[in-house]
C-alpha positions as CSV (number, residue, x, y, z in Angstrom):
1,M,254.7,84.1,134.1
2,T,252.7,80.9,134.2
3,A,250.0,80.9,136.9
4,E,250.0,77.6,138.8
5,L,246.4,77.3,140.0
6,V,245.0,75.5,143.0
7,R,241.4,74.3,143.2
8,G,239.0,77.2,143.1
9,Q,241.6,79.8,141.9
10,N,241.0,81.9,138.8
11,H,243.3,83.7,136.4
12,T,242.6,86.2,133.6
13,L,243.2,85.0,130.0
14,P,245.3,87.4,128.0
15,Q,244.0,86.1,124.6
16,T,241.0,84.2,123.2
17,R,242.6,81.6,120.9
18,L,244.0,78.9,123.1
19,E,245.1,75.3,123.5
20,I,244.2,73.2,126.5
21,R,246.8,70.4,127.0
22,V,246.0,67.4,129.1
23,S,248.5,64.9,130.4
24,A,247.2,62.0,132.5
25,G,249.7,59.2,132.4
26,T,246.9,56.9,131.3
27,P,244.3,56.9,128.5
28,V,241.4,59.2,129.4
29,V,238.5,60.7,127.5
30,A,238.6,64.5,127.0
31,G,235.5,66.6,126.2
32,A,234.1,70.0,126.8
33,T,230.6,71.5,127.4
34,L,229.4,75.0,126.7
35,G,227.2,76.8,129.3
36,D,225.1,79.9,129.3
37,E,225.2,82.7,131.9
38,R,223.9,80.3,134.6
39,G,226.2,77.5,133.5
40,T,223.5,75.4,132.0
41,V,224.2,73.3,128.9
42,R,221.3,74.0,126.5
43,G,221.5,70.7,124.6
44,I,223.8,68.1,123.0
45,E,224.8,70.6,120.4
46,W,226.7,72.3,123.1
47,I,228.8,69.3,124.0
48,A,232.1,68.3,122.2
49,H,233.1,64.7,122.8
50,P,234.8,61.9,120.8
51,G,231.6,61.1,118.9
52,S,231.0,64.8,118.0
53,P,234.5,66.4,118.4
54,Q,233.8,69.8,116.8
55,L,231.7,72.8,117.8
56,P,232.0,76.4,116.7
57,G,235.2,77.6,118.4
58,L,235.9,74.2,120.0
59,E,237.6,70.9,119.0
60,V,238.4,67.9,121.1
61,S,240.1,64.5,120.5
62,Q,238.2,61.6,118.9
63,Q,239.7,58.9,121.1
64,A,241.0,58.1,124.5
65,A,244.7,59.0,125.0
66,A,247.2,59.9,127.7
67,D,247.8,63.3,126.2
68,H,245.2,65.6,124.6
69,R,245.2,69.0,122.9
70,L,241.9,70.8,122.8
71,A,241.6,73.9,120.5
72,V,239.5,76.8,121.8
73,D,238.6,80.1,120.0
74,L,236.5,82.0,122.6
75,E,235.4,84.6,120.0
76,A,234.0,81.9,117.7
77,L,231.7,80.3,120.4
78,P,228.0,80.2,119.7
79,A,226.0,83.2,120.9
80,G,224.9,82.9,124.4
81,A,227.9,80.7,125.5
82,H,229.6,82.2,128.5
83,R,231.4,79.1,129.8
84,V,233.6,76.3,128.6
85,T,234.0,73.3,131.0
86,V,236.7,70.8,130.2
87,L,235.8,67.2,131.2
88,L,237.9,64.2,131.7
89,A,236.7,60.6,132.2
90,L,238.2,57.1,132.3
91,P,237.2,54.9,129.4
92,V,234.8,52.1,130.3
93,G,235.6,48.4,129.4
94,A,239.1,49.2,128.1
95,G,240.8,47.0,130.7
96,G,242.4,50.1,132.3
97,P,241.9,51.7,135.7
98,V,238.3,52.5,136.9
99,R,239.1,55.4,139.2
100,F,241.4,58.4,139.1
101,G,242.8,57.5,142.6
102,A,244.7,54.6,140.9
103,V,246.5,56.7,138.3
104,P,248.9,59.7,138.3
105,A,247.2,63.0,139.0
106,P,246.1,64.6,135.7
107,F,247.8,67.8,134.6
108,V,246.0,70.5,132.6
109,A,247.7,73.5,131.0
110,V,246.1,76.4,129.2
111,T,248.5,77.8,126.6
112,G,248.7,80.2,123.7
113,L,248.9,79.0,120.1
114,D,252.7,79.4,120.4
115,G,252.8,77.0,123.2
116,T,253.4,79.6,126.0
117,E,251.8,78.4,129.2
118,I,249.2,80.8,130.7
119,A,247.9,78.7,133.6
120,T,248.3,75.1,134.8
121,F,246.4,72.9,137.2
122,T,247.2,69.5,138.7
123,L,244.1,67.6,139.8
124,T,245.1,66.1,143.1
125,D,243.1,64.4,145.9
126,L,241.0,62.3,143.5
127,D,240.0,58.8,144.7
128,A,237.0,56.8,143.6
129,E,236.0,59.3,140.9
130,S,236.0,58.1,137.3
131,A,235.1,61.5,135.8
132,V,236.1,65.0,136.7
133,S,235.4,68.6,135.7
134,A,239.0,69.8,135.3
135,L,238.7,73.5,134.7
136,E,236.4,76.1,133.1
137,L,236.8,79.2,131.0
138,Y,234.2,81.8,131.7
139,R,233.3,85.3,130.7
140,R,233.2,88.0,133.4
141,Q,232.4,91.6,132.4
142,D,233.6,91.2,128.8
143,A,236.8,89.5,129.9
144,W,237.6,85.7,129.9
145,K,239.1,83.9,132.8
146,V,240.1,80.4,133.6
147,R,239.2,78.7,136.9
148,A,240.6,75.5,138.4
149,V,237.6,73.3,139.3
150,G,238.7,69.7,140.0
151,Q,235.3,68.4,140.8
152,G,235.2,64.6,140.7
153,Y,232.2,62.3,140.2
154,A,232.2,58.7,141.5
155,G,229.1,58.1,139.3
156,G,231.2,58.7,136.2
157,L,230.4,60.6,133.0
158,A,226.7,60.3,133.4
159,E,226.6,61.9,136.8
160,M,228.9,64.7,135.6
161,L,226.7,65.5,132.6
162,A,223.6,65.4,134.8
163,D,225.2,67.9,137.2
164,Q,225.5,70.3,134.2
165,G,221.8,70.0,133.3
166,V,222.1,67.6,130.4
167,T,218.8,65.7,129.6
168,D,219.2,61.9,129.5
169,P,222.8,62.0,130.6
170,A,223.1,58.2,130.8
171,A,222.3,57.7,127.1
172,L,224.8,60.4,126.1
173,A,227.5,59.0,128.3
174,G,226.9,55.5,126.8
175,S,227.2,57.0,123.2
176,I,230.5,58.7,124.2
177,Q,232.0,55.6,125.6
178,E,230.9,53.6,122.5
179,A,232.6,56.2,120.3
180,V,235.7,55.8,122.4
181,T,235.6,52.0,122.1
182,R,235.4,52.3,118.3
183,G,238.4,54.6,118.3
184,L,240.4,52.2,120.4
185,A,239.6,49.4,118.0
186,R,241.0,51.4,115.1
187,S,244.2,52.5,116.9
188,V,247.4,50.5,116.4
189,A,249.2,49.5,119.5
190,P,252.9,50.5,119.6
191,P,255.4,47.6,119.4
192,P,256.9,46.3,122.6
193,P,260.5,47.5,123.4
194,R,263.5,45.6,122.4
195,T,265.6,43.8,124.9
196,P,269.4,44.2,124.9
197,E,269.6,40.8,123.1
198,G,267.5,42.1,120.2
199,G,264.2,40.3,121.1
200,R,261.0,41.8,122.3
201,V,259.9,41.9,125.9
202,G,257.3,39.3,126.6
203,H,257.7,37.6,123.2
204,A,259.7,34.5,123.8
205,T,259.7,31.7,121.3
206,G,256.8,29.4,121.8
207,S,255.2,31.7,124.4
208,A,251.5,32.5,124.1
209,D,251.9,35.7,126.0
210,H,252.8,38.4,123.5
211,R,251.8,41.4,125.6
212,P,254.2,44.2,125.4
213,T,255.8,45.6,128.6
214,A,256.6,49.3,128.2
215,P,259.5,50.9,130.1
216,P,258.6,53.6,132.5
217,P,258.6,57.1,130.9
218,A,261.5,59.4,131.6
219,A,260.6,62.6,133.4
220,P,261.6,65.8,131.7
221,E,264.7,67.5,132.9
222,P,263.8,70.0,135.6
223,P,264.4,73.5,134.5
224,E,266.9,75.8,136.3
225,P,265.5,78.5,138.6
226,L,266.4,81.4,136.3
227,A,263.4,83.6,136.4
228,D,263.7,87.1,138.1
229,P,260.7,88.3,140.0
230,A,261.4,91.8,138.8
231,T,260.2,90.6,135.4
232,T,258.0,87.6,136.1
233,G,256.6,88.2,139.5
234,P,255.8,85.3,141.9
235,A,252.5,83.6,141.6
236,H,249.8,84.7,144.1
237,T,247.1,82.3,145.2
238,T,244.0,83.1,147.1
239,Q,242.3,79.7,147.7
240,P,243.0,76.9,150.2
241,H,245.2,74.1,149.1
242,T,245.9,71.0,151.1
243,T,249.4,69.7,151.4
244,Q,250.4,66.1,151.1
245,P,252.9,64.4,153.5
246,H,256.4,64.6,152.3
247,T,257.4,61.2,150.7
248,A,260.3,59.8,148.8
249,R,260.2,60.9,145.2
250,P,260.9,58.5,142.3
251,H,262.3,61.3,140.1
252,T,263.7,59.9,136.8
253,A,267.0,61.1,135.7
254,P,267.1,63.8,133.1
255,G,268.7,62.0,130.2
256,S,271.1,59.1,130.2
257,A,274.3,59.3,132.2
258,A,277.5,58.2,130.7
259,G,279.4,55.4,132.1
260,G,276.9,52.6,131.7
261,P,277.8,49.0,130.9
262,S,279.7,48.4,127.8
263,A,278.1,46.4,125.0
264,A,279.6,43.1,124.4
265,G,281.7,42.7,121.4
266,P,280.7,40.4,118.4
267,S,281.3,36.8,119.1
268,A,283.0,34.6,116.5
269,G,280.5,33.7,113.8
270,G,277.7,35.5,115.6
271,P,275.8,38.7,114.6
272,I,277.5,42.1,115.0
273,N,276.3,44.1,118.0
274,Y,275.7,47.6,116.8
275,A,274.7,48.9,120.3
276,H,276.4,52.0,121.5
277,P,279.1,50.8,124.0
278,R,278.0,53.4,126.7
279,R,274.3,53.4,126.2
280,Q,272.1,52.0,129.0
281,H,269.7,49.2,127.9
282,A,267.5,48.9,131.0
283,A,265.6,51.2,133.3
284,P,267.6,52.9,136.0
285,P,267.8,51.0,139.2
286,S,265.2,51.7,141.8
287,P,266.1,54.0,144.7
288,P,267.0,52.3,148.0
289,P,264.0,51.7,150.2
290,A,263.4,54.2,152.9
291,A,264.2,53.2,156.4
292,P,261.2,51.9,158.4
293,P,259.3,54.5,160.4
294,A,260.5,54.9,163.9
295,Q,257.0,54.6,165.3
296,P,253.7,53.5,163.7
297,G,252.1,56.5,161.9
298,Q,255.3,58.4,161.7
299,P,256.9,59.3,158.3
300,A,259.8,57.0,157.2
301,Q,263.3,58.1,158.0
302,P,264.9,59.9,155.0
303,V,267.6,58.3,152.9
304,A,270.3,60.0,150.8
305,G,269.8,59.1,147.2
306,D,266.1,58.2,147.3
307,A,265.5,59.1,143.7
308,T,265.9,57.0,140.6
309,G,269.1,57.3,138.7
310,W,272.0,55.4,137.1
311,S,274.5,56.4,139.8
312,M,274.5,57.8,143.2
313,D,275.4,61.3,141.9
314,E,272.4,61.2,139.6
315,R,270.2,60.0,142.4
316,L,271.3,62.9,144.6
317,Y,270.9,65.4,141.8
318,N,267.3,64.3,141.3
319,Q,266.6,64.2,145.0
320,I,267.8,67.7,145.5
321,W,265.5,68.9,142.7
322,G,262.7,66.9,144.3
323,M,263.3,68.7,147.7
324,F,263.4,72.0,145.9
325,E,260.0,71.4,144.3
326,D,258.5,70.0,147.5
327,L,259.5,73.1,149.5
328,A,258.2,75.4,146.8
329,R,254.8,73.7,146.7
330,A,254.5,73.3,150.5
331,V,255.1,77.0,151.0
332,A,252.7,77.8,148.1
333,A,250.0,75.8,149.8
334,Y,250.6,77.5,153.1
335,R,250.5,81.0,151.6
336,S,247.4,80.1,149.6
337,A,245.6,78.9,152.8
338,V,246.6,82.1,154.7
339,D,245.4,84.3,151.8
340,F,242.2,82.4,151.7
341,A,241.7,82.8,155.5
342,E,242.3,86.6,155.2
343,S,239.9,86.9,152.3
344,R,237.2,84.8,154.1
345,M,237.5,87.0,157.1
346,D,237.1,90.2,155.0
347,Q,234.1,88.8,153.3
348,E,232.4,87.8,156.6
349,L,233.1,91.2,158.1
350,D,231.7,92.9,155.0
351,R,228.5,90.8,155.2
352,A,228.2,91.3,159.0
353,L,228.8,95.1,158.9
354,S,226.6,95.7,155.8
355,D,223.7,95.5,158.2
356,P,223.5,98.9,160.0
357,R,222.3,97.2,163.2
358,N,225.6,95.4,163.5
359,R,227.8,98.5,163.1
360,I,227.6,99.5,166.7
361,G,227.1,97.7,169.9
362,G,227.9,94.1,170.9
363,A,226.7,92.4,167.7
364,G,229.4,94.1,165.6
365,D,232.1,93.2,168.1
366,R,231.0,89.6,168.2
367,A,231.0,89.4,164.4
368,R,234.5,90.7,164.2
369,E,235.7,88.3,166.9
370,A,234.1,85.4,165.2
371,A,235.6,86.2,161.8
372,R,239.1,86.7,163.3
373,A,238.8,83.5,165.2
374,K,238.0,81.6,162.0
375,R,240.9,83.3,160.3
376,D,243.3,82.3,163.1
377,E,242.0,78.7,163.1
378,L,242.5,78.3,159.3
379,A,246.0,79.9,159.5
380,S,247.0,77.8,162.4
381,R,246.0,74.6,160.7
382,A,247.9,75.7,157.6
383,R,251.0,76.4,159.6
384,E,250.8,73.0,161.3
385,A,250.7,71.3,157.9
386,L,253.6,73.4,156.7
387,D,255.7,72.7,159.8
388,R,255.2,69.0,159.3
389,D,256.5,69.3,155.7
390,L,259.3,71.6,156.7
391,A,260.4,69.2,159.5
392,Q,260.5,66.3,157.1
393,L,262.5,68.3,154.5
394,A,264.9,69.5,157.2
395,A,265.5,65.9,158.2
396,E,266.1,64.9,154.6
397,A,268.5,67.8,154.1
398,A,270.4,66.7,157.2
399,V,270.9,63.3,155.7
400,V,271.6,64.4,152.1
401,E,274.1,67.2,152.8
402,P,276.9,65.0,154.2
403,A,276.4,62.5,151.4
404,L,277.0,65.0,148.6
405,P,280.0,64.7,146.2
406,A,282.3,67.6,146.0
407,A,280.6,69.1,142.9
408,Y,277.3,69.3,144.9
409,A,278.8,70.2,148.3
410,G,279.6,73.6,149.8
411,W,283.1,74.7,150.6
412,G,282.7,73.7,154.3
413,N,282.0,70.1,153.5
414,P,284.9,67.9,154.4
415,V,284.6,66.1,151.1
416,W,286.6,69.0,149.5
417,H,289.6,68.3,151.6
418,A,289.8,64.7,150.2
419,H,288.8,65.8,146.7
420,R,290.7,64.2,143.7
421,I,290.4,65.6,140.2
422,P,287.9,63.3,138.4
423,M,288.2,61.5,135.1
424,E,284.7,62.5,134.1
425,I,282.7,65.6,134.6
426,P,279.8,65.4,137.1
427,M,276.2,66.0,136.2
428,A,276.0,69.4,137.9
429,L,277.8,72.0,140.0
430,R,276.5,73.8,143.1
431,I,276.8,77.6,142.8
432,G,274.8,78.6,145.9
433,D,271.9,78.0,148.3
434,L,268.3,79.0,148.2
435,H,265.8,79.5,151.1
436,L,262.5,81.0,151.8
437,P,261.4,83.2,154.8
438,E,259.2,80.6,156.2
439,R,262.3,78.7,157.4
440,T,265.6,80.4,156.6
441,D,267.8,77.6,157.9
442,L,266.4,75.1,155.4
443,R,268.7,75.5,152.5
444,I,268.3,74.0,149.1
445,P,271.5,73.6,147.0
446,L,271.3,75.5,143.7
447,L,272.7,73.1,141.0
448,V,273.5,74.0,137.4
449,R,274.0,71.3,134.8
450,L,277.4,70.6,133.3
451,P,278.6,71.4,130.7
452,L,277.2,74.9,131.3
453,E,274.3,75.9,129.1
454,R,274.6,79.6,129.8
455,G,277.0,81.9,131.4
456,M,276.8,83.8,134.8
457,W,276.8,87.4,135.8
458,V,278.0,88.3,139.2
459,D,276.3,91.6,140.0
460,S,278.8,94.0,141.6
461,G,276.4,97.0,141.7
462,R,275.2,98.6,145.0
463,T,271.6,98.6,143.5
464,A,271.6,94.9,143.3
465,S,270.1,94.4,146.7
466,E,269.5,96.0,150.1
467,A,272.6,94.3,151.6
468,A,274.7,95.5,148.6
469,A,273.4,99.1,149.1
470,L,274.9,99.1,152.6
471,M,278.3,98.1,151.5
472,D,281.3,100.2,150.3
473,T,281.6,100.1,146.5
474,D,285.2,98.9,146.5
475,R,284.5,96.2,149.0
476,L,281.4,95.0,147.0
477,R,283.4,94.8,143.8
478,R,286.2,92.9,145.5
479,L,283.7,90.5,147.0
480,A,282.1,90.0,143.6
481,M,285.4,89.2,142.0
482,E,286.3,86.7,144.9
483,T,282.9,85.0,144.2
484,A,283.8,84.7,140.5
485,V,287.3,83.3,141.4
486,A,285.7,80.7,143.7
487,Y,283.3,79.6,140.9
488,A,286.1,79.3,138.4
489,A,288.0,77.2,140.9
490,R,285.1,74.9,141.4
491,L,284.7,74.4,137.7
492,L,288.4,73.6,137.3
493,A,288.3,71.1,140.2
494,V,285.4,69.0,138.7
495,Y,286.7,68.7,135.2
496,P,289.3,66.1,134.1
497,P,292.8,67.5,133.8
498,G,293.3,69.7,130.8
499,E,289.6,69.7,129.8
500,F,288.7,73.1,131.2
501,A,290.6,76.3,130.7
502,V,290.1,79.7,132.3
503,H,290.9,83.1,130.7
504,V,290.7,86.4,132.6
505,I,290.2,89.9,131.3
506,D,291.0,92.6,133.9
507,P,291.4,95.8,131.9
508,A,292.7,98.0,134.6
509,G,294.4,95.4,136.7
510,S,292.1,96.2,139.6
511,A,291.4,92.6,140.6
512,A,295.0,91.5,141.2
513,G,294.2,90.7,144.9
514,P,291.1,88.4,144.3
515,L,292.8,86.8,141.2
516,A,296.0,85.9,143.2
517,P,294.9,82.3,144.0
518,L,294.4,81.5,140.3
519,V,297.5,83.3,139.2
520,E,299.9,81.9,141.8
521,S,298.7,78.3,141.3
522,G,299.4,78.5,137.6
523,V,296.0,77.2,136.5
524,L,295.1,80.0,134.2
525,A,295.4,79.7,130.4
526,G,297.5,82.8,130.5
527,P,298.2,86.0,132.5
528,P,295.1,88.2,133.1
529,A,294.7,90.4,130.1
530,A,294.9,94.1,130.8
531,G,294.6,97.2,128.6
532,P,292.8,97.4,125.2
533,G,295.5,95.2,123.5
534,G,295.0,92.4,126.1
535,V,291.2,92.6,125.8
536,A,291.3,92.4,122.0
537,S,293.8,89.5,122.0
538,V,291.8,87.3,124.3
539,L,288.5,88.1,122.6
540,A,290.0,87.4,119.2
541,H,291.4,84.1,120.4
542,L,288.1,82.8,121.8
543,T,286.1,84.2,118.8
544,R,288.4,82.3,116.5
545,R,287.9,79.1,118.5
546,V,284.1,79.4,118.3
547,D,284.2,80.0,114.5
548,L,286.5,77.1,113.8
549,V,284.6,74.6,116.0
550,Q,281.3,75.7,114.5
551,M,282.6,75.2,111.0
552,A,284.0,71.8,111.9
553,V,280.7,70.7,113.4
554,R,278.7,71.8,110.4
555,A,281.1,70.1,108.0
556,R,281.5,67.0,110.2
557,A,285.2,67.5,109.9
558,A,286.5,67.6,113.5
559,D,289.9,66.1,112.3
560,S,290.6,69.2,110.3
561,L,290.8,71.5,113.3
562,P,294.3,73.1,113.8
563,P,296.5,71.0,116.1
564,D,297.1,74.0,118.4
565,L,293.4,74.6,119.0
566,D,292.2,73.7,122.5
567,T,288.9,71.9,122.1
568,G,288.3,71.7,125.9
569,E,285.7,73.8,127.7
570,Q,286.7,77.4,128.0
571,L,285.6,80.0,130.6
572,L,286.2,83.7,130.1
573,V,286.1,85.7,133.4
574,V,285.5,89.4,132.7
575,N,286.1,91.9,135.5
576,D,284.8,95.5,135.7
577,F,282.9,95.4,132.4
578,P,282.5,97.6,130.3
579,H,285.7,99.5,131.3
580,G,288.4,98.9,128.6
581,F,285.8,97.7,126.0
582,D,285.3,99.5,122.7
583,D,282.4,98.8,120.4
584,R,284.2,96.0,118.6
585,A,285.0,94.3,121.9
586,V,281.4,94.6,123.0
587,T,280.2,93.0,119.8
588,Q,282.7,90.1,120.2
589,L,281.5,89.6,123.8
590,R,277.9,89.4,122.7
591,Y,278.9,86.9,120.0
592,L,280.6,84.7,122.6
593,A,277.6,84.9,124.8
594,D,275.2,83.9,122.0
595,E,277.3,81.3,120.1
596,G,279.9,80.2,122.7
597,P,277.9,77.8,125.0
598,A,277.0,75.4,122.1
599,V,280.7,74.9,121.4
600,G,282.1,75.0,124.9
601,V,282.9,78.7,125.5
602,H,281.3,80.3,128.5
603,L,281.2,83.7,130.2
604,L,281.5,84.7,133.8
605,M,280.9,88.5,134.0
606,V,281.6,90.6,137.0
607,A,279.8,93.9,136.3
608,D,277.5,96.6,137.6
609,R,274.7,97.0,135.1
610,E,274.4,100.6,136.0
611,D,277.9,101.2,134.7
612,A,276.9,99.7,131.3
613,S,273.7,101.8,130.9
614,A,275.5,104.1,128.4
615,Y,275.3,101.2,125.9
616,G,271.5,101.3,126.2
617,P,269.6,98.4,124.7
618,V,272.7,97.1,122.9
619,L,273.7,95.0,126.0
620,D,270.2,93.9,127.0
621,P,270.4,90.5,125.1
622,L,273.8,89.9,126.8
623,W,272.3,90.4,130.3
624,R,269.3,88.3,129.5
625,S,271.4,85.4,128.3
626,L,273.3,85.2,131.7
627,L,272.2,83.8,135.0
628,R,272.4,86.7,137.5
629,I,273.9,85.9,140.9
630,T,275.0,88.2,143.7
631,P,278.1,88.2,146.0
632,V,275.7,88.9,148.9
633,A,272.4,87.4,149.9
634,D,269.5,88.7,147.7
635,S,265.9,87.6,146.9
636,H,266.0,87.7,143.1
637,L,265.6,84.1,141.8
638,A,262.2,82.5,141.2
639,D,261.6,78.8,141.1
640,P,260.1,77.2,137.9
641,W,257.0,75.8,139.7
642,V,255.2,78.5,141.6
643,G,257.5,81.5,141.2
644,H,258.4,82.2,144.8
645,A,261.1,84.9,145.3
646,W,263.9,82.8,146.8
647,T,266.8,84.3,148.7
648,Y,270.0,83.3,147.0
649,E,273.2,83.0,149.0
650,P,276.6,82.5,147.4
651,L,278.9,79.8,148.5
652,T,281.5,81.2,151.0
653,I,284.8,79.8,152.1
654,P,285.0,79.3,155.9
655,P,287.1,81.9,157.7
656,G,290.7,80.8,157.9
657,S,290.2,77.8,155.6
658,R,292.7,77.2,152.8
659,V,290.5,74.9,150.9
660,L,290.6,77.1,147.8
661,E,294.4,77.0,147.7
662,Q,294.4,73.2,148.3
663,V,291.9,72.7,145.5
664,L,293.8,74.8,143.0
665,S,297.1,73.0,144.0
666,A,295.4,69.7,143.2
667,V,294.3,71.0,139.8
668,A,297.8,72.1,139.0
669,A,299.3,68.8,140.1
670,A,296.8,66.8,138.1
671,R,297.6,68.8,135.0
672,R,301.4,68.2,135.5
673,A,300.8,64.5,135.9
674,A,298.7,64.4,132.7
675,G,301.3,66.4,130.8
676,R,298.9,69.3,130.1
């Protein structure tokens, strides 16, 4: 589990050979100093910088760059070195920004040699500083730790070096900047991007201005919240962390969305246009401006779709993920501040009561009251900041929820009653809601990308959660199967007609009741398979499909596939696993879980893991490959930013509503109209 540090927090390092990765969004100078037990730098031979990039156990970059990788071998450091401090500075005279407050907050990650993140730190709240001590690795009782520092220096590199005890810091800072300037002179600037017409941005004929204009970088696709606190554990912080006001997020879409403007065909006698007909050639449109604040000093009114994207669906997708991250970080800051307040109170009490004269009488009581009052004041300020962020997020959720398309909306949203089967699949599908105990009514939609990248496992066991333990076994299993049926129906409803098929394995026929909506509407690929023969038949059919599509992809011979092979997405719903499965069937199921998603075959398991314990570790890879969800509320999912344990709640159909039957009827009608 990656530890996301806040300023002042430390974390134990599990290994001594490391990489420190820096991402700043603008060229910066990266260096490092070695310190003794008191943190003092003994001389220039203990400083790694672009002009002298290598020390025993330490190597840094030789020029300014937006991204850096520093190599560290703590066991190879010089004798007497007990501390490694990573330094960042803005290059002087390069025509770039002169203070960190004008650039994106630098991000620093400590990783193993295999790229696994150990700890990360985002350097926020910088303003006039042009140099900063980002973090330090230090030895404590024969163990190495990392501490987030984030100490900025308005006086630049010279002031930072002087703070570490370097003699003649101004001369050394000048030599470092000179080395950076020489490196920039040797570097080759990237070519400017091409325009849709084939020319270069800023390079018009006869123009003297040939400066390139780079497009904005695309943000990485946000990961799904898949971690289980049982194995990863939520991150715990103990230092204060200030929160920033909630603002609109210019999240960039994860990848290009289909459906962009078509490329123009070749004109008579003109050059052939080889551009992809559906590829976007310009940056996504900017999000709509937020509404003006109701009163001066008040936050702007939230707007649905305030994130960057090619379409409204993409904007809403990115906005939801932005809300998810904002809530995770706001609560992390609050919990960090409360932990710090408790820790500070304990330290003050220990100091006060270490004096025997304060252990009895009024002095001890006054010390206790003062320590508790400080604790309460810090916690109260942290709660006020959290309440402001929560109120803004709640207002945003109230605007976003009614604007969601059917794929992102809950069953109770009226958009489902007017839903029409689409001609293209959406970006994602909502499979539940997430919330934290600080405000349980603030729900974040849990979206998974489409096509599915992994299967799902609906846990029908009574040991899955406290709520499940209080339920009757038969009722819990029925509820789990009803949850699976509802998810299958949502998938059928958001795919174009005939491009998604659902197969069901019900070995003992125990799920006839929950499966009735799928069976009666006629949307299944075939009757639910029962008995060993039915299980073997469905598994053989899907295994054959995976094999044939894989071979066609490798040979680039899609035209050679059998005409009767359905190349659309396939979903296999398995009830009451592993009952009715022999060793061969289990092996085939594992094969489908491993190889199926890449070629459009997905699993939706309804199972109690305790029932499958007889297979031992054979099924462990299967369980790990699936996203575990529960038919009742349970705190088992962790976010990808700080690792909170989020309470997951499945989507439920409102009592008395027939929305499920209406949706399945629309799916069946669309298939008949399309002749599928």
